[in-house]
C-alpha positions, 0 to 999 in steps of 0.5 A: 518478422515476429508479427508476421509469424504470429499471423500464421502460428500453425506454420511458424510456431511449431518448435515451442522449446526452441522458440522459448529458448530463443526468447530466454536468451535474447530477452534481456538484450531487447530494449526497444518498447515495440520489440519487447511488446512483440516478444510479450505478445508471442509469449502469450500466444504460445502460452494460450496455444501450447501451455504445457510445452511453455511451462515445461520449457521454462522449468527445464532450463531456468530458475526464478533467480534467472532475471530473463525467466522471471520476466517471462513468468511475469508476462504470463501472470499478467493476463487471466487466461494465460495465467490460468493455463500456466497454473493448471500445468504447474499443478499437473507437474506438481502432482506428477512429481510430488515435489516442491522443487519444480523451480530448483530448490525446496523453498524457491517457487513453493508459494507459486505452487500453493497459488496453483493448487488453490487456483486449479484444485477443488480443495475448499478454501477453508481446508486449504488454509488449514493444511498449507501455510502460504506465508510459510513459503512466501516469506522465504521467497525473493522480493521478485518472486513475492511480486510475481505471486501478488501479480498472480493474485491480482489477475486471478481475483478478477474472477469473483468466485476466485476472489472469494476463494482466496480470502483465506490468504488475506492475513498472509498478504497483510504481512507482505506490507512489511517489505520496503518495496513500493512494487510489492506494497502497491500490488498488495493493496490492489489484491486487498481492494479486489478481494474485499470487494467480493466479501461481506462486511461480516467476512471482511471485518476481522482482517480490516483491523490488522490491515488498517494498522499496516496502512497508516505508515504508507500515508507518508510514502514517497510514492504519491500513487501509494499514498493515494491507494493506501488512504483510499483503502483505509477509507474503505476498511473503516466502512467495512467494520461491523459493530462488534469490532468498531471499538478496536478500529477506533484506535487506528482511525484516531491515529489516522486523523492527523496524517489525513489532515496534513495530506489534505495539503498534499502537493498531489491533488488526487492525494489531497482529495483522497485525504479529505474524503477519508477524514470525512469518513473518519469523522462519521465513524467517530461520530464527531459532528464538528470535525465532519463540518470543518472537513466538509468546509475544508477549514484545515487550521480549525480542524487541528484545534478541533482534534486537540480540544476533543481529545485532550488526553491524546495531545502528546501523541498528536504532537509526536506525530506532528514532529515526525511530519516536520521531516516530510519531503513535501514543503506543504506538509512540513508547513502544516506540521509546523503550524500544528506543532505550535498549536499542540504545544499550547495544549500540552500538560507537560509545559516543562522547559525540557519538553519545550526544548525538545520541541524547539530542537525538532523545529530548529533544522527548519530554520534552514529549509529550502523554502523561505516561508517555512524558515520564517514560520519555524522561527516564529513558532520557536519564539512562541514555543520558547516564551514563558507562559501559563497554559492558555484559558479557553479565550486565549485558545480561541485567539491562538486559532487565529495565529496560524492564519495570520502567519499564513497571511504574512 
């Protein structure tokens, strides 16, 4: 019936407030995908035809804490033309009332009003940034509203001129990565990709330093989509840094080397491919020819040795990173972490019994891993770590490089 009504909207879609009320009351009871799609199509049609009535109806009887109303806003924020009309009407209502309480309270929805102002007014972006603290409003919103705002930014940034205007919001958007929400983090990464694509290297370079640091923890996220997106964006930001910021970026790039090496063994092939490409870019960024060659030829076990030999002062940090990856959800990644841990111990300056005991303690739970190969590898590594020895000479170091391969062959 809805489909037939939408074919002749002039006859059927007359009383917009009543239709909006009906959608709001029944939306959460509609579970079938075809029916929900029809409702969404109806809402978008109404928004394109009668944006003022649609916005006023939603503002009158619903707050953003209302899940049905929030779902309706999300539909309108998903396509560019309806979103631009909605923001235009919100801005008009804001100018009429001169209040931030359109959505019920002072804080609720204020970030959406900020979005409406920058998207529809002629205020220069620099002046907007100086007068309105976007994060000051956004941090008080619920996760659902933050997700809605980010969806709006994704949709708006389809227009190059709007993407360039919104670059002043990048520092505030970086802060949204702190939320332990896959939905919010994924949407934030999409915003970054859209906005950075419309910025020069000179414009993008300062924010890439902060962004790179925030991306690193996402490499080991449970979501393969988030892992891949964060790794690909990390590669992009490396390539956008200008010369004067390169030294500052080096620290983040070096911190990303071992996680990228481990995720070359990611069970999701697209993540493994993204990791290899990012590690190759990192090698070029750091001007490490051997690392570049080993990455191109996918000699993972030799890459581990290369990292330890080329950065002897960083062995302790590499080992700490490796121990964290012993708890990774993926068996292939845990396996690589065990191998690297055994290799890193040989390069440690601190060969005290206490330090080696802590490494063995970290490896011990893996003797009961669900994967038999990991149980065996962990036991072998503990024996090697726990055996008394002197720090290896270069010849023994080369011999040790063969041990991970032999262990793998077993």
